[in-house]
C-alpha positions as CSV (number, residue, x, y, z in Angstrom):
1,M,20.7,75.3,156.0
2,P,21.6,77.7,158.7
3,G,24.9,79.5,158.6
4,V,27.4,78.6,161.3
5,R,30.5,80.5,162.2
6,V,33.5,78.7,163.7
7,G,36.4,81.1,164.3
8,T,36.8,83.0,161.1
9,T,35.2,80.2,159.0
10,T,31.6,80.7,157.9
11,M,29.8,77.5,156.7
12,H,26.4,76.1,156.3
13,Q,25.7,72.8,158.1
14,C,22.7,70.5,158.1
15,A,21.9,69.2,161.6
16,Q,19.9,66.3,160.2
17,C,22.3,64.7,157.7
18,G,25.7,66.2,158.9
19,S,26.5,67.7,155.4
20,A,28.3,71.0,155.1
21,W,28.6,73.8,152.4
22,L,31.6,76.1,152.1
23,A,32.1,78.9,149.7
24,P,35.2,78.4,147.5
25,D,37.2,81.3,149.1
26,V,36.3,80.1,152.6
27,F,37.4,76.5,151.7
28,A,40.7,77.8,150.1
29,S,41.6,79.8,153.2
30,L,40.6,77.0,155.5
31,C,43.0,74.7,153.6
32,A,45.8,77.2,154.0
33,D,45.3,78.2,157.6
34,R,46.2,75.6,160.2
35,E,44.6,77.4,163.1
36,S,41.2,77.7,161.3
37,R,41.5,74.0,160.4
38,G,42.1,73.1,164.0
39,L,39.1,75.1,165.2
40,L,36.8,73.6,162.6
41,A,38.1,70.1,163.2
42,S,37.3,70.3,166.9
43,A,33.9,71.7,166.1
44,V,33.0,69.0,163.6
45,G,34.5,66.2,165.8
46,G,37.5,63.9,165.8
47,T,39.5,62.8,162.7
48,A,38.2,60.9,159.8
49,T,40.1,58.9,157.2
50,P,39.0,57.7,153.8
51,S,38.1,54.3,155.3
52,T,35.8,55.9,157.9
53,V,34.1,58.3,155.4
54,A,30.9,56.6,154.3
55,H,30.9,56.0,150.5
56,P,27.4,55.4,149.2
57,Q,26.8,52.3,147.1
58,R,25.3,54.4,144.4
59,V,27.0,57.5,142.9
60,R,24.9,60.5,143.6
61,Y,25.4,63.8,141.8
62,V,24.7,66.8,143.9
63,H,23.3,70.1,142.6
64,C,24.9,73.4,143.5
65,A,23.0,75.2,146.2
66,V,23.4,78.5,144.4
67,C,23.2,77.9,140.6
68,H,21.5,74.4,140.8
69,G,24.0,73.0,138.2
70,I,25.4,69.5,138.7
71,M,28.6,69.7,140.7
72,N,31.8,67.9,139.8
73,R,32.8,64.9,141.9
74,V,36.5,65.3,142.8
75,N,38.9,63.1,144.8
76,F,40.3,65.7,147.1
77,G,44.0,66.2,146.6
78,H,43.9,63.6,143.8
79,S,44.8,60.9,146.4
80,S,42.8,61.3,149.6
81,G,40.1,58.8,148.6
82,I,37.6,61.4,149.8
83,I,35.2,62.3,147.0
84,I,33.8,65.8,147.4
85,D,31.3,67.8,145.3
86,V,32.6,71.0,143.8
87,C,31.0,74.0,142.0
88,K,34.1,76.1,141.1
89,Q,32.0,79.3,141.1
90,H,29.9,78.8,144.2
91,G,31.2,76.2,146.7
92,V,32.0,72.8,148.0
93,W,29.5,70.3,149.4
94,F,30.7,67.8,152.0
95,E,28.6,64.8,152.9
96,R,28.8,63.5,156.5
97,D,32.4,63.1,157.7
98,E,33.9,64.3,154.4
99,L,34.9,67.6,155.8
100,R,36.6,65.9,158.8
101,G,38.4,63.6,156.4
102,V,39.7,66.4,154.3
103,L,40.9,68.4,157.3
104,S,42.6,65.2,158.6
105,F,44.2,64.6,155.2
106,I,45.6,68.1,155.1
107,E,46.9,67.9,158.7
108,R,48.7,64.6,158.0
109,G,50.6,66.3,155.1
110,G,48.5,64.8,152.3
111,M,48.6,67.9,150.2
112,E,52.4,68.2,150.3
113,Q,52.7,64.5,149.5
114,A,50.3,64.9,146.5
115,R,52.2,67.9,145.2
116,A,55.5,66.0,145.5
117,K,54.0,63.0,143.7
118,E,52.7,65.3,140.9
119,E,56.1,67.0,140.5
120,A,57.9,63.6,140.3
121,Q,55.4,62.5,137.6
122,R,55.9,65.7,135.7
123,A,59.7,65.3,135.8
124,A,59.4,61.6,134.7
125,Q,57.3,62.7,131.7
126,Q,60.0,65.1,130.4
127,T,61.7,63.5,127.4
128,P,65.1,64.4,125.9
129,S,65.0,66.2,122.6
130,S,67.6,67.1,120.1
131,F,68.5,70.7,119.8
132,T,70.6,72.4,117.2
133,D,70.5,76.1,116.7
134,S,73.0,77.3,114.1
135,S,72.5,80.9,115.3
136,L,74.1,80.0,118.6
137,L,77.0,78.0,117.3
138,S,80.1,79.1,115.4
139,S,80.7,77.6,112.0
140,D,83.7,75.6,113.4
141,L,81.4,73.9,115.9
142,L,78.7,73.3,113.3
143,R,81.2,71.2,111.3
144,D,81.9,69.2,114.4
145,S,79.8,66.1,114.8
146,E,79.0,67.1,118.3
147,S,77.0,70.2,117.3
148,A,73.7,68.5,118.1
149,F,72.9,68.2,121.8
150,T,70.5,66.1,123.8
151,L,69.0,68.1,126.5
152,H,66.6,67.5,129.3
153,H,64.5,70.6,129.5
154,D,61.2,71.9,130.7
155,T,60.1,74.7,128.3
156,K,57.3,75.7,130.6
157,Q,59.6,76.3,133.6
158,N,62.8,77.5,131.9
159,G,61.5,78.8,128.6
160,L,63.2,78.5,125.3
161,A,65.8,81.1,126.2
162,G,66.9,78.9,129.1
163,V,67.2,75.9,126.8
164,A,69.2,77.9,124.2
165,L,71.5,79.2,127.0
166,H,72.1,75.7,128.2
167,A,73.0,74.6,124.7
168,L,75.4,77.4,124.2
169,L,77.2,76.8,127.5
170,S,77.4,73.1,126.8
171,A,79.0,73.8,123.5
172,L,81.5,76.3,125.0
173,F,82.6,74.2,128.0
174,R,83.0,70.7,126.6
């Protein structure tokens, strides 16, 4: 497939089938740069939505153009409905109209909506847990029946130190 340069984006495109190949770094910068997306979208034609992207009746696994390994099929943005073929090391393969669909999905704010949905799901999965740390509480408070606290916390985001500080402040300012 011949290389094609559109603005700062270098890609390979098949004139016969309309498929395209982008290196991972090129695709990542394309997703982040609105101007490059606009140039490429006008070069590959109008907008496409998941309903206009052709989905073959039979699932077909594509081999990477570089390492020839079987590529992973991924629903772009986890919610676009556009299935793309990805080799994390070497690139992304787009069947006809998939690249237009992905560009349109990004332009419509699909990535921001997908991130917000994932954050909401993560927040909903957080469960309360009991926390009692005798090293943080005085002996008077330990005798008190309210020395165990129920906290909503995210140890990945705040760390255990943040959880301990929250417990201490809750004990002091009741």
